[in-house]
N, C-alpha and C positions, 0 to 999 in steps of 0.2 A: 389197278383200277377198282378193285373191290373195296379198298379202304376209302376211296373217294365217294362212293355211293352210300356208305353207312354213316350215320350220325353218332355222336357221342352218346352212349347209353345213359351215362350219369346225368346229362342234361335233360334227356327225355324223362327219366325217372323222377327228376326233381319236379317237373311241371305236372306229371301224371299223378303224383302222390299229394299234390296240393289240394286242399279243400276248395270247393267251388266258390266259397265266400271269402277266400283269403284276401282278395284285393278290395272287397266291399266292406267299408267300415260304417258303423252306425252314424247317422247324421246328428245324433243328439246323445250326449251323456255316455254312460258306460254300456257295454254289451248286455244283451239279455241275460237274465240269471241262469245259472246252471249249477248242478250239484257240486261241481269242482270249485265253484266260487266260495263254498264254505270250507275254509281251511281249519282242520281240527288237530289238537294235541290231546292225547289221553295218557294220564299217569295213574299209577296204582300204588296204594299203600296197603298195609295189613287190614285196615278198616274200611277203606273206600276207594273210589275212582274219582279223579278230577278231570273233567272234560272242558277244554278251552276252545271256543270256536269263534273265528273272525266273521262277523256279519255286518260290515260297514254299510251305512245308509239305510238301515232297517229300523223302524220304530219299535220300541219295546213292546207296544201293544200288538204288533203284527207278528211276534215270535211265538211259536207253539212248541212245547216240549212234551213228549209222551214217553213213558217207560212201560214196557211190556216184558216182564221177566228179565232177560239179559240184553234186550234190544232197546236202545235209546234212539228216538227219532226227533230230529230238529226240522222244523219247517217254518217258512217265513213268507209273507206277502211283500213283494217289492213294488214300490210305487215311485214313479219319477214323473214329475209334472213341471212344465215350464213356468216361468214367472209370467204373470198377467201383464198385458200391455197397458201403458198409461193412456190417459185421455187424449193426449196430443199425438199418439202413435197409431199406426195402422198395422194390424197383424197380417203378415204375408204368409206365414207358415207357423203352425203350432204343433209340436210333437210331444207325445208322452207315451209311456207304456206302463202296463201293470203286468206283473208276473208272479209266479210262486217258485220257490226252490225248497227242496227237501233232501235230507241226508240221514241215513241210519247207520248205526255202528253196533256191532254185537260184542258184548263183553264176555269174559270167561265165566263169570258167575252171575246169578240173578241180583238185581238191585232192589233196595227197599224204596218204593216210590213215595211212601208217606213221610220219609225223613229227607228226601232229596231237596236240595236248595239250589236256587238259580239267581244269578246276579248279572245284569247287563249294564255295561259302562263303556263309553267311548267306542262303540262298535264291537265290543268283545263280550261274548256270553261265557260265563264261567258256571259250570254245574259241579256240585259236589254230590256224588252218588254213593251213598253208603251200601256196603255189601249186605245182602240179606243173610242173616245167620239162621240157619235151619236147625234149631235145637231139637226138633222132633225126629231127627234122623238117628237111627240106631242100627247097629250091626246085628244081622240075623245069623245065628249059628246053624250051620248045615249039619244035619245028622245022617 
């Protein structure tokens, strides 16, 4: 009789662990921006780092890149606006959203911001981040 009164724990866990907005989809376009929407690849050579970030649907003018030592931060303003109604149409519902997304990555060594280059093409941002050569560093002899 005990097995009849208990439910399957796996079934209960499945619905308990679901996000409350799982079944609610946006009525318009893509989901709101989140840092996970910026997919990054970072590669290293002896001289520099190359960071490639996917930022589809973002205007080049709305992308901001900042370098602070070894931390590189990408941020973007995301704008999604519906097409305007024509003269012979009646607008029943018009939806749009504006949002921002930002993501930072820490690199193993400092980056030279003055020689960093950025290129944005077809929704992909490519940064070439030269390593900062610290020629003023010397070893101190301990006596």
